[in-house]
PyMOL Python script that loads the backbone (N, CA, C, O; Angstrom):
from pymol import cmd

cmd.read_pdbstr("""\
ATOM      1  N   MET A   1      18.403 -16.448 -21.485  1.00  0.00           N
ATOM      2  CA  MET A   1      17.938 -17.646 -21.524  1.00  0.00           C
ATOM      3  C   MET A   1      16.463 -17.755 -21.914  1.00  0.00           C
ATOM      4  O   MET A   1      15.649 -17.184 -21.188  1.00  0.00           O
ATOM      5  N   ALA A   2      16.034 -18.435 -22.993  1.00  0.00           N
ATOM      6  CA  ALA A   2      14.476 -18.438 -23.375  1.00  0.00           C
ATOM      7  C   ALA A   2      13.753 -19.349 -22.285  1.00  0.00           C
ATOM      8  O   ALA A   2      14.337 -20.321 -21.807  1.00  0.00           O
ATOM      9  N   LYS A   3      12.696 -19.061 -21.979  1.00  0.00           N
ATOM     10  CA  LYS A   3      11.720 -20.190 -21.217  1.00  0.00           C
ATOM     11  C   LYS A   3      11.669 -21.429 -22.320  1.00  0.00           C
ATOM     12  O   LYS A   3      11.633 -21.771 -23.502  1.00  0.00           O
ATOM     13  N   THR A   4      11.690 -21.716 -21.258  1.00  0.00           N
ATOM     14  CA  THR A   4      11.291 -23.244 -22.309  1.00  0.00           C
ATOM     15  C   THR A   4       9.747 -23.252 -21.706  1.00  0.00           C
ATOM     16  O   THR A   4       9.171 -22.650 -20.800  1.00  0.00           O
ATOM     17  N   SER A   5       9.244 -24.628 -23.060  1.00  0.00           N
ATOM     18  CA  SER A   5       7.140 -23.988 -23.021  1.00  0.00           C
ATOM     19  C   SER A   5       7.087 -25.548 -22.577  1.00  0.00           C
ATOM     20  O   SER A   5       7.852 -26.493 -22.772  1.00  0.00           O
ATOM     21  N   SER A   6       5.776 -25.398 -21.855  1.00  0.00           N
ATOM     22  CA  SER A   6       5.449 -27.118 -21.658  1.00  0.00           C
ATOM     23  C   SER A   6       3.813 -27.211 -22.296  1.00  0.00           C
ATOM     24  O   SER A   6       3.315 -26.102 -22.489  1.00  0.00           O
ATOM     25  N   PRO A   7       3.154 -28.106 -22.553  1.00  0.00           N
ATOM     26  CA  PRO A   7       2.304 -28.392 -23.539  1.00  0.00           C
ATOM     27  C   PRO A   7       0.641 -27.526 -22.648  1.00  0.00           C
ATOM     28  O   PRO A   7       0.180 -28.385 -21.896  1.00  0.00           O
ATOM     29  N   SER A   8       0.298 -27.009 -22.619  1.00  0.00           N
ATOM     30  CA  SER A   8      -1.043 -26.151 -21.968  1.00  0.00           C
ATOM     31  C   SER A   8      -2.005 -26.711 -23.197  1.00  0.00           C
ATOM     32  O   SER A   8      -1.896 -26.912 -24.406  1.00  0.00           O
ATOM     33  N   PHE A   9      -2.849 -26.821 -22.333  1.00  0.00           N
ATOM     34  CA  PHE A   9      -4.529 -27.517 -22.215  1.00  0.00           C
ATOM     35  C   PHE A   9      -5.362 -25.925 -21.971  1.00  0.00           C
ATOM     36  O   PHE A   9      -5.128 -24.872 -21.378  1.00  0.00           O
ATOM     37  N   VAL A  10      -6.949 -26.777 -23.220  1.00  0.00           N
ATOM     38  CA  VAL A  10      -8.048 -25.524 -22.782  1.00  0.00           C
ATOM     39  C   VAL A  10      -9.148 -26.063 -22.224  1.00  0.00           C
ATOM     40  O   VAL A  10      -8.789 -27.169 -21.819  1.00  0.00           O
ATOM     41  N   LEU A  11     -10.240 -25.911 -21.985  1.00  0.00           N
ATOM     42  CA  LEU A  11     -11.385 -26.720 -21.602  1.00  0.00           C
ATOM     43  C   LEU A  11     -12.214 -25.997 -21.856  1.00  0.00           C
ATOM     44  O   LEU A  11     -11.880 -24.891 -21.430  1.00  0.00           O
ATOM     45  N   SER A  12     -13.033 -25.965 -22.267  1.00  0.00           N
ATOM     46  CA  SER A  12     -14.245 -25.197 -23.165  1.00  0.00           C
ATOM     47  C   SER A  12     -15.766 -25.436 -22.667  1.00  0.00           C
ATOM     48  O   SER A  12     -16.309 -26.028 -23.600  1.00  0.00           O
ATOM     49  N   LEU A  13     -16.325 -25.323 -22.043  1.00  0.00           N
ATOM     50  CA  LEU A  13     -17.691 -26.175 -21.902  1.00  0.00           C
ATOM     51  C   LEU A  13     -19.056 -25.183 -21.821  1.00  0.00           C
ATOM     52  O   LEU A  13     -19.082 -24.185 -21.101  1.00  0.00           O
ATOM     53  N   GLU A  14     -19.667 -25.414 -22.280  1.00  0.00           N
ATOM     54  CA  GLU A  14     -20.947 -25.018 -22.568  1.00  0.00           C
ATOM     55  C   GLU A  14     -21.922 -24.403 -21.271  1.00  0.00           C
ATOM     56  O   GLU A  14     -21.806 -25.133 -20.286  1.00  0.00           O
ATOM     57  N   LEU A  15     -22.253 -23.986 -21.188  1.00  0.00           N
ATOM     58  CA  LEU A  15     -23.195 -23.199 -19.758  1.00  0.00           C
ATOM     59  C   LEU A  15     -24.664 -22.879 -20.261  1.00  0.00           C
ATOM     60  O   LEU A  15     -25.102 -22.379 -21.297  1.00  0.00           O
ATOM     61  N   LYS A  16     -25.146 -23.286 -19.302  1.00  0.00           N
ATOM     62  CA  LYS A  16     -27.126 -22.986 -19.808  1.00  0.00           C
ATOM     63  C   LYS A  16     -26.819 -22.060 -19.434  1.00  0.00           C
ATOM     64  O   LYS A  16     -26.038 -21.621 -18.589  1.00  0.00           O
ATOM     65  N   LYS A  17     -27.522 -21.706 -20.150  1.00  0.00           N
ATOM     66  CA  LYS A  17     -28.483 -19.501 -19.434  1.00  0.00           C
ATOM     67  C   LYS A  17     -29.210 -19.931 -18.665  1.00  0.00           C
ATOM     68  O   LYS A  17     -30.211 -20.648 -18.632  1.00  0.00           O
ATOM     69  N   ASN A  18     -28.309 -19.172 -17.745  1.00  0.00           N
ATOM     70  CA  ASN A  18     -29.012 -19.232 -16.203  1.00  0.00           C
ATOM     71  C   ASN A  18     -28.754 -18.129 -15.499  1.00  0.00           C
ATOM     72  O   ASN A  18     -27.891 -18.053 -14.624  1.00  0.00           O
ATOM     73  N   PRO A  19     -29.874 -16.777 -16.040  1.00  0.00           N
ATOM     74  CA  PRO A  19     -29.914 -15.389 -15.691  1.00  0.00           C
ATOM     75  C   PRO A  19     -29.351 -15.450 -14.621  1.00  0.00           C
ATOM     76  O   PRO A  19     -28.240 -14.925 -14.686  1.00  0.00           O
ATOM     77  N   LEU A  20     -29.761 -16.123 -12.976  1.00  0.00           N
ATOM     78  CA  LEU A  20     -29.354 -15.717 -11.806  1.00  0.00           C
ATOM     79  C   LEU A  20     -27.642 -16.177 -12.032  1.00  0.00           C
ATOM     80  O   LEU A  20     -26.719 -15.362 -12.011  1.00  0.00           O
ATOM     81  N   LEU A  21     -27.551 -17.057 -12.159  1.00  0.00           N
ATOM     82  CA  LEU A  21     -26.039 -17.877 -12.742  1.00  0.00           C
ATOM     83  C   LEU A  21     -25.222 -17.080 -12.669  1.00  0.00           C
ATOM     84  O   LEU A  21     -24.477 -16.972 -11.695  1.00  0.00           O
ATOM     85  N   PHE A  22     -25.182 -16.212 -13.876  1.00  0.00           N
ATOM     86  CA  PHE A  22     -24.713 -14.862 -14.332  1.00  0.00           C
ATOM     87  C   PHE A  22     -24.771 -13.879 -13.699  1.00  0.00           C
ATOM     88  O   PHE A  22     -23.804 -13.134 -13.542  1.00  0.00           O
ATOM     89  N   SER A  23     -26.153 -13.641 -13.110  1.00  0.00           N
ATOM     90  CA  SER A  23     -25.606 -12.344 -12.361  1.00  0.00           C
ATOM     91  C   SER A  23     -25.434 -12.418 -10.943  1.00  0.00           C
ATOM     92  O   SER A  23     -25.673 -11.490 -10.170  1.00  0.00           O
ATOM     93  N   VAL A  24     -24.971 -13.663 -10.596  1.00  0.00           N
ATOM     94  CA  VAL A  24     -25.027 -14.043  -9.115  1.00  0.00           C
ATOM     95  C   VAL A  24     -22.683 -13.575  -9.819  1.00  0.00           C
ATOM     96  O   VAL A  24     -21.708 -12.974  -9.367  1.00  0.00           O
ATOM     97  N   ALA A  25     -22.855 -13.956 -10.403  1.00  0.00           N
ATOM     98  CA  ALA A  25     -21.039 -14.053 -11.249  1.00  0.00           C
ATOM     99  C   ALA A  25     -21.095 -12.863 -11.840  1.00  0.00           C
ATOM    100  O   ALA A  25     -21.006 -12.147 -10.843  1.00  0.00           O
ATOM    101  N   PHE A  26     -21.164 -12.268 -12.578  1.00  0.00           N
ATOM    102  CA  PHE A  26     -21.658 -11.055 -12.572  1.00  0.00           C
ATOM    103  C   PHE A  26     -20.847 -10.090 -11.319  1.00  0.00           C
ATOM    104  O   PHE A  26     -19.639  -9.900 -11.459  1.00  0.00           O
ATOM    105  N   ASP A  27     -21.503  -9.555 -10.216  1.00  0.00           N
ATOM    106  CA  ASP A  27     -21.719  -9.324  -9.214  1.00  0.00           C
ATOM    107  C   ASP A  27     -20.550  -9.852  -8.588  1.00  0.00           C
ATOM    108  O   ASP A  27     -19.779  -9.013  -8.122  1.00  0.00           O
ATOM    109  N   GLU A  28     -20.255 -11.026  -8.478  1.00  0.00           N
ATOM    110  CA  GLU A  28     -19.258 -11.820  -7.436  1.00  0.00           C
ATOM    111  C   GLU A  28     -17.395 -10.870  -8.307  1.00  0.00           C
ATOM    112  O   GLU A  28     -16.474 -10.258  -7.766  1.00  0.00           O
ATOM    113  N   LEU A  29     -17.686 -11.265  -9.842  1.00  0.00           N
ATOM    114  CA  LEU A  29     -16.479 -10.007 -10.239  1.00  0.00           C
ATOM    115  C   LEU A  29     -16.179  -8.726 -10.477  1.00  0.00           C
ATOM    116  O   LEU A  29     -15.342  -8.304 -11.275  1.00  0.00           O
ATOM    117  N   GLU A  30     -16.871  -8.125  -9.778  1.00  0.00           N
ATOM    118  CA  GLU A  30     -17.223  -7.186 -10.073  1.00  0.00           C
ATOM    119  C   GLU A  30     -16.931  -6.386  -8.582  1.00  0.00           C
ATOM    120  O   GLU A  30     -16.710  -5.176  -8.528  1.00  0.00           O
ATOM    121  N   ILE A  31     -16.978  -7.451  -7.163  1.00  0.00           N
ATOM    122  CA  ILE A  31     -16.672  -6.982  -6.224  1.00  0.00           C
ATOM    123  C   ILE A  31     -15.098  -7.432  -6.816  1.00  0.00           C
ATOM    124  O   ILE A  31     -14.531  -6.430  -7.253  1.00  0.00           O
ATOM    125  N   CYS A  32     -14.231  -8.721  -6.941  1.00  0.00           N
ATOM    126  CA  CYS A  32     -13.095  -8.846  -7.045  1.00  0.00           C
ATOM    127  C   CYS A  32     -12.538  -8.030  -7.457  1.00  0.00           C
ATOM    128  O   CYS A  32     -11.493  -7.807  -6.845  1.00  0.00           O
ATOM    129  N   ARG A  33     -12.927  -6.790  -9.085  1.00  0.00           N
ATOM    130  CA  ARG A  33     -12.586  -6.394  -9.732  1.00  0.00           C
ATOM    131  C   ARG A  33     -12.153  -4.864  -8.807  1.00  0.00           C
ATOM    132  O   ARG A  33     -10.989  -4.463  -8.827  1.00  0.00           O
ATOM    133  N   VAL A  34     -13.213  -4.138  -8.052  1.00  0.00           N
ATOM    134  CA  VAL A  34     -12.495  -3.744  -6.335  1.00  0.00           C
ATOM    135  C   VAL A  34     -12.354  -3.540  -5.365  1.00  0.00           C
ATOM    136  O   VAL A  34     -12.364  -2.520  -4.676  1.00  0.00           O
ATOM    137  N   ILE A  35     -12.171  -4.754  -5.181  1.00  0.00           N
ATOM    138  CA  ILE A  35     -10.865  -5.505  -4.377  1.00  0.00           C
ATOM    139  C   ILE A  35      -9.241  -5.214  -5.213  1.00  0.00           C
ATOM    140  O   ILE A  35      -8.312  -4.544  -4.762  1.00  0.00           O
ATOM    141  N   TYR A  36      -9.272  -5.658  -6.006  1.00  0.00           N
ATOM    142  CA  TYR A  36      -8.350  -5.495  -6.414  1.00  0.00           C
ATOM    143  C   TYR A  36      -7.791  -3.893  -6.369  1.00  0.00           C
ATOM    144  O   TYR A  36      -6.784  -3.582  -5.733  1.00  0.00           O
ATOM    145  N   ASN A  37      -8.592  -2.946  -7.132  1.00  0.00           N
ATOM    146  CA  ASN A  37      -8.295  -2.249  -7.723  1.00  0.00           C
ATOM    147  C   ASN A  37      -7.580  -0.910  -6.506  1.00  0.00           C
ATOM    148  O   ASN A  37      -6.807   0.045  -6.595  1.00  0.00           O
ATOM    149  N   THR A  38      -8.736  -1.851  -4.992  1.00  0.00           N
ATOM    150  CA  THR A  38      -8.166  -0.865  -4.046  1.00  0.00           C
ATOM    151  C   THR A  38      -6.698  -1.170  -3.378  1.00  0.00           C
ATOM    152  O   THR A  38      -5.889  -0.318  -3.011  1.00  0.00           O
ATOM    153  N   VAL A  39      -6.588  -2.264  -3.327  1.00  0.00           N
ATOM    154  CA  VAL A  39      -5.618  -3.161  -2.452  1.00  0.00           C
ATOM    155  C   VAL A  39      -4.444  -2.883  -3.436  1.00  0.00           C
ATOM    156  O   VAL A  39      -3.385  -2.803  -2.812  1.00  0.00           O
ATOM    157  N   LEU A  40      -4.215  -2.614  -5.530  1.00  0.00           N
ATOM    158  CA  LEU A  40      -3.754  -1.909  -5.926  1.00  0.00           C
ATOM    159  C   LEU A  40      -2.996  -0.548  -5.621  1.00  0.00           C
ATOM    160  O   LEU A  40      -1.859  -0.134  -5.393  1.00  0.00           O
ATOM    161  N   GLY A  41      -3.898  -0.236  -5.711  1.00  0.00           N
ATOM    162  CA  GLY A  41      -3.802   1.842  -5.066  1.00  0.00           C
ATOM    163  C   GLY A  41      -2.792   1.669  -3.812  1.00  0.00           C
ATOM    164  O   GLY A  41      -1.656   2.142  -3.770  1.00  0.00           O
ATOM    165  N   LYS A  42      -3.526   0.766  -2.617  1.00  0.00           N
ATOM    166  CA  LYS A  42      -2.883   0.740  -1.488  1.00  0.00           C
ATOM    167  C   LYS A  42      -1.340   0.812  -1.469  1.00  0.00           C
ATOM    168  O   LYS A  42      -0.629   1.624  -0.878  1.00  0.00           O
ATOM    169  N   TYR A  43      -0.965  -0.303  -2.312  1.00  0.00           N
ATOM    170  CA  TYR A  43      -0.383  -0.529  -2.652  1.00  0.00           C
ATOM    171  C   TYR A  43       0.570   0.118  -3.461  1.00  0.00           C
ATOM    172  O   TYR A  43       1.689   0.105  -2.948  1.00  0.00           O
ATOM    173  N   LEU A  44       0.489   0.800  -4.788  1.00  0.00           N
ATOM    174  CA  LEU A  44       1.423   2.187  -4.960  1.00  0.00           C
ATOM    175  C   LEU A  44       1.597   3.440  -4.059  1.00  0.00           C
ATOM    176  O   LEU A  44       2.525   4.248  -4.073  1.00  0.00           O
ATOM    177  N   LYS A  45       0.363   3.413  -3.179  1.00  0.00           N
ATOM    178  CA  LYS A  45       0.503   4.874  -2.530  1.00  0.00           C
ATOM    179  C   LYS A  45       1.422   4.584  -1.907  1.00  0.00           C
ATOM    180  O   LYS A  45       2.483   5.178  -2.101  1.00  0.00           O
ATOM    181  N   LEU A  46       1.286   3.236  -0.634  1.00  0.00           N
ATOM    182  CA  LEU A  46       2.390   3.107  -0.397  1.00  0.00           C
ATOM    183  C   LEU A  46       4.066   3.014  -1.117  1.00  0.00           C
ATOM    184  O   LEU A  46       4.542   4.104  -0.803  1.00  0.00           O
ATOM    185  N   GLU A  47       5.066   2.302  -1.852  1.00  0.00           N
ATOM    186  CA  GLU A  47       5.736   1.660  -2.793  1.00  0.00           C
ATOM    187  C   GLU A  47       6.226   3.685  -2.785  1.00  0.00           C
ATOM    188  O   GLU A  47       7.246   4.101  -2.235  1.00  0.00           O
ATOM    189  N   LYS A  48       5.328   4.484  -3.432  1.00  0.00           N
ATOM    190  CA  LYS A  48       5.675   5.977  -3.581  1.00  0.00           C
ATOM    191  C   LYS A  48       5.929   6.189  -2.389  1.00  0.00           C
ATOM    192  O   LYS A  48       7.137   6.427  -2.363  1.00  0.00           O
ATOM    193  N   GLN A  49       5.454   6.258  -1.197  1.00  0.00           N
ATOM    194  CA  GLN A  49       6.111   7.546   0.075  1.00  0.00           C
ATOM    195  C   GLN A  49       7.246   6.222   0.717  1.00  0.00           C
ATOM    196  O   GLN A  49       8.133   6.670   1.444  1.00  0.00           O
ATOM    197  N   MET A  50       7.269   4.350   0.448  1.00  0.00           N
ATOM    198  CA  MET A  50       8.879   4.404   1.247  1.00  0.00           C
ATOM    199  C   MET A  50       9.794   4.866   0.111  1.00  0.00           C
ATOM    200  O   MET A  50      10.880   5.197   0.587  1.00  0.00           O
ATOM    201  N   LYS A  51       9.748   5.019  -1.303  1.00  0.00           N
ATOM    202  CA  LYS A  51      11.028   5.442  -2.026  1.00  0.00           C
ATOM    203  C   LYS A  51      10.946   6.615  -1.970  1.00  0.00           C
ATOM    204  O   LYS A  51      11.139   7.073  -3.096  1.00  0.00           O
ATOM    205  N   ARG A  52      10.633   7.883  -0.770  1.00  0.00           N
ATOM    206  CA  ARG A  52      11.223   9.106  -0.733  1.00  0.00           C
ATOM    207  C   ARG A  52      11.961   9.148   0.802  1.00  0.00           C
ATOM    208  O   ARG A  52      12.350  10.112   1.462  1.00  0.00           O
ATOM    209  N   GLU A  53      11.986   7.780   1.067  1.00  0.00           N
ATOM    210  CA  GLU A  53      12.047   7.517   3.180  1.00  0.00           C
ATOM    211  C   GLU A  53      13.977   8.374   1.938  1.00  0.00           C
ATOM    212  O   GLU A  53      14.265   8.368   0.741  1.00  0.00           O
ATOM    213  N   LYS A  54      14.544   8.813   2.972  1.00  0.00           N
ATOM    214  CA  LYS A  54      15.943   8.632   3.613  1.00  0.00           C
ATOM    215  C   LYS A  54      16.801   7.321   3.209  1.00  0.00           C
ATOM    216  O   LYS A  54      17.728   7.233   2.404  1.00  0.00           O
ATOM    217  N   ARG A  55      15.920   5.871   4.399  1.00  0.00           N
ATOM    218  CA  ARG A  55      16.266   5.102   4.676  1.00  0.00           C
ATOM    219  C   ARG A  55      16.590   3.834   3.315  1.00  0.00           C
ATOM    220  O   ARG A  55      17.536   3.065   3.148  1.00  0.00           O
ATOM    221  N   TYR A  56      15.619   4.020   2.702  1.00  0.00           N
ATOM    222  CA  TYR A  56      15.103   3.333   1.405  1.00  0.00           C
ATOM    223  C   TYR A  56      16.774   3.589   0.675  1.00  0.00           C
ATOM    224  O   TYR A  56      17.806   2.929   0.546  1.00  0.00           O
ATOM    225  N   LYS A  57      16.173   5.241   0.250  1.00  0.00           N
ATOM    226  CA  LYS A  57      17.029   5.573  -0.799  1.00  0.00           C
ATOM    227  C   LYS A  57      18.341   5.270  -0.180  1.00  0.00           C
ATOM    228  O   LYS A  57      18.964   4.510  -0.921  1.00  0.00           O
ATOM    229  N   LYS A  58      19.104   5.618   1.064  1.00  0.00           N
ATOM    230  CA  LYS A  58      20.644   5.099   1.560  1.00  0.00           C
ATOM    231  C   LYS A  58      21.074   3.028   1.251  1.00  0.00           C
ATOM    232  O   LYS A  58      22.036   2.408   0.797  1.00  0.00           O
ATOM    233  N   LEU A  59      19.446   2.588   1.929  1.00  0.00           N
ATOM    234  CA  LEU A  59      19.996   1.303   1.828  1.00  0.00           C
ATOM    235  C   LEU A  59      20.417   0.795  -0.093  1.00  0.00           C
ATOM    236  O   LEU A  59      21.191  -0.035  -0.569  1.00  0.00           O
ATOM    237  N   ILE A  60      19.240   2.006  -0.845  1.00  0.00           N
ATOM    238  CA  ILE A  60      19.377   0.870  -2.318  1.00  0.00           C
ATOM    239  C   ILE A  60      20.705   1.156  -2.640  1.00  0.00           C
ATOM    240  O   ILE A  60      21.337   0.201  -3.091  1.00  0.00           O
ATOM    241  N   ARG A  61      21.625   2.813  -2.466  1.00  0.00           N
ATOM    242  CA  ARG A  61      23.486   2.986  -2.912  1.00  0.00           C
ATOM    243  C   ARG A  61      23.793   2.127  -2.129  1.00  0.00           C
ATOM    244  O   ARG A  61      24.879   1.748  -2.566  1.00  0.00           O
ATOM    245  N   GLN A  62      23.541   1.460  -1.118  1.00  0.00           N
ATOM    246  CA  GLN A  62      24.397   0.264  -0.330  1.00  0.00           C
ATOM    247  C   GLN A  62      24.751  -0.717  -1.103  1.00  0.00           C
ATOM    248  O   GLN A  62      25.757  -1.283  -1.531  1.00  0.00           O
ATOM    249  N   LEU A  63      23.520  -0.750  -1.156  1.00  0.00           N
ATOM    250  CA  LEU A  63      23.188  -1.947  -3.030  1.00  0.00           C
ATOM    251  C   LEU A  63      23.764  -1.741  -3.607  1.00  0.00           C
ATOM    252  O   LEU A  63      24.644  -2.554  -3.327  1.00  0.00           O
ATOM    253  N   LYS A  64      24.035  -1.326  -4.207  1.00  0.00           N
ATOM    254  CA  LYS A  64      24.408  -0.852  -5.664  1.00  0.00           C
ATOM    255  C   LYS A  64      26.296  -0.320  -5.406  1.00  0.00           C
ATOM    256  O   LYS A  64      27.170  -0.168  -6.259  1.00  0.00           O
ATOM    257  N   ALA A  65      26.347  -0.188  -4.198  1.00  0.00           N
ATOM    258  CA  ALA A  65      27.689  -0.216  -4.169  1.00  0.00           C
ATOM    259  C   ALA A  65      28.674  -1.803  -4.092  1.00  0.00           C
ATOM    260  O   ALA A  65      29.748  -1.914  -4.684  1.00  0.00           O
ATOM    261  N   VAL A  66      28.167  -2.724  -3.405  1.00  0.00           N
ATOM    262  CA  VAL A  66      27.880  -3.887  -3.050  1.00  0.00           C
ATOM    263  C   VAL A  66      28.527  -4.499  -4.588  1.00  0.00           C
ATOM    264  O   VAL A  66      29.549  -4.978  -5.079  1.00  0.00           O
ATOM    265  N   SER A  67      27.244  -4.127  -4.893  1.00  0.00           N
ATOM    266  CA  SER A  67      27.340  -4.875  -6.324  1.00  0.00           C
ATOM    267  C   SER A  67      28.641  -4.096  -7.075  1.00  0.00           C
ATOM    268  O   SER A  67      29.601  -4.689  -7.567  1.00  0.00           O
ATOM    269  N   LYS A  68      28.519  -3.149  -7.059  1.00  0.00           N
ATOM    270  CA  LYS A  68      29.922  -2.355  -8.410  1.00  0.00           C
ATOM    271  C   LYS A  68      30.973  -3.398  -7.976  1.00  0.00           C
ATOM    272  O   LYS A  68      31.585  -4.154  -8.731  1.00  0.00           O
ATOM    273  N   LYS A  69      31.125  -3.284  -6.121  1.00  0.00           N
ATOM    274  CA  LYS A  69      32.220  -3.919  -5.521  1.00  0.00           C
ATOM    275  C   LYS A  69      32.903  -5.958  -5.973  1.00  0.00           C
ATOM    276  O   LYS A  69      34.006  -6.477  -6.144  1.00  0.00           O
ATOM    277  N   LEU A  70      31.599  -6.393  -5.983  1.00  0.00           N
ATOM    278  CA  LEU A  70      31.485  -7.212  -5.967  1.00  0.00           C
ATOM    279  C   LEU A  70      31.550  -8.059  -7.877  1.00  0.00           C
ATOM    280  O   LEU A  70      31.729  -9.263  -8.064  1.00  0.00           O
ATOM    281  N   GLU A  71      31.334  -6.931  -9.083  1.00  0.00           N
ATOM    282  CA  GLU A  71      31.519  -6.967  -9.992  1.00  0.00           C
ATOM    283  C   GLU A  71      33.468  -7.162 -10.573  1.00  0.00           C
ATOM    284  O   GLU A  71      34.160  -7.793 -11.373  1.00  0.00           O
ATOM    285  N   LYS A  72      33.569  -6.128  -9.500  1.00  0.00           N
ATOM    286  CA  LYS A  72      35.499  -6.152  -9.554  1.00  0.00           C
ATOM    287  C   LYS A  72      36.277  -6.903  -9.351  1.00  0.00           C
ATOM    288  O   LYS A  72      37.380  -7.271  -9.754  1.00  0.00           O
ATOM    289  N   ASN A  73      34.923  -7.297  -8.021  1.00  0.00           N
ATOM    290  CA  ASN A  73      36.671  -8.437  -7.684  1.00  0.00           C
ATOM    291  C   ASN A  73      35.899 -10.009  -7.826  1.00  0.00           C
ATOM    292  O   ASN A  73      35.668 -10.613  -6.779  1.00  0.00           O
ATOM    293  N   GLU A  74      35.599 -10.498  -8.862  1.00  0.00           N
ATOM    294  CA  GLU A  74      34.900 -11.650  -9.854  1.00  0.00           C
ATOM    295  C   GLU A  74      36.100 -12.839  -9.260  1.00  0.00           C
ATOM    296  O   GLU A  74      35.762 -13.973  -8.920  1.00  0.00           O
ATOM    297  N   GLN A  75      37.554 -12.335  -9.213  1.00  0.00           N
ATOM    298  CA  GLN A  75      38.529 -13.307  -9.237  1.00  0.00           C
ATOM    299  C   GLN A  75      38.777 -13.944  -7.522  1.00  0.00           C
ATOM    300  O   GLN A  75      39.238 -15.047  -7.226  1.00  0.00           O
ATOM    301  N   ASN A  76      38.229 -12.674  -6.422  1.00  0.00           N
ATOM    302  CA  ASN A  76      38.172 -13.682  -5.220  1.00  0.00           C
ATOM    303  C   ASN A  76      36.891 -14.015  -5.334  1.00  0.00           C
ATOM    304  O   ASN A  76      36.046 -13.148  -5.556  1.00  0.00           O
ATOM    305  N   LYS A  77      36.604 -15.188  -5.211  1.00  0.00           N
ATOM    306  CA  LYS A  77      35.855 -16.586  -4.733  1.00  0.00           C
ATOM    307  C   LYS A  77      35.056 -16.261  -3.242  1.00  0.00           C
ATOM    308  O   LYS A  77      33.847 -16.488  -3.198  1.00  0.00           O
ATOM    309  N   ALA A  78      35.706 -15.764  -2.111  1.00  0.00           N
ATOM    310  CA  ALA A  78      35.069 -15.079  -0.919  1.00  0.00           C
ATOM    311  C   ALA A  78      33.853 -13.822  -0.661  1.00  0.00           C
ATOM    312  O   ALA A  78      33.091 -13.497   0.250  1.00  0.00           O
ATOM    313  N   LEU A  79      34.226 -13.292  -2.225  1.00  0.00           N
ATOM    314  CA  LEU A  79      32.756 -12.324  -1.869  1.00  0.00           C
ATOM    315  C   LEU A  79      31.802 -13.615  -2.784  1.00  0.00           C
ATOM    316  O   LEU A  79      30.581 -13.510  -2.906  1.00  0.00           O
TER     317      LEU A  79
END
""", "prot")
cmd.dss("prot")
cmd.show_as("cartoon", "prot")
cmd.util.cbc("prot")
cmd.orient("prot")
């Protein structure tokens, strides 16, 4: 199914050159980048750890089995 497109608009404003403003903005963006990378790294580490657990693997197998069973029984509306 194709994604419908909606009208998009871009507003461009010229900023007055203020070195202090650019310095502050750059510092804040750098802090945000570091926070993002830290959180992403932590998330990926936890995700990898979760996928190694036996309980997770068991649940994934059960999900696949149920999905397969539902595909076979398309006529049974109770499922």
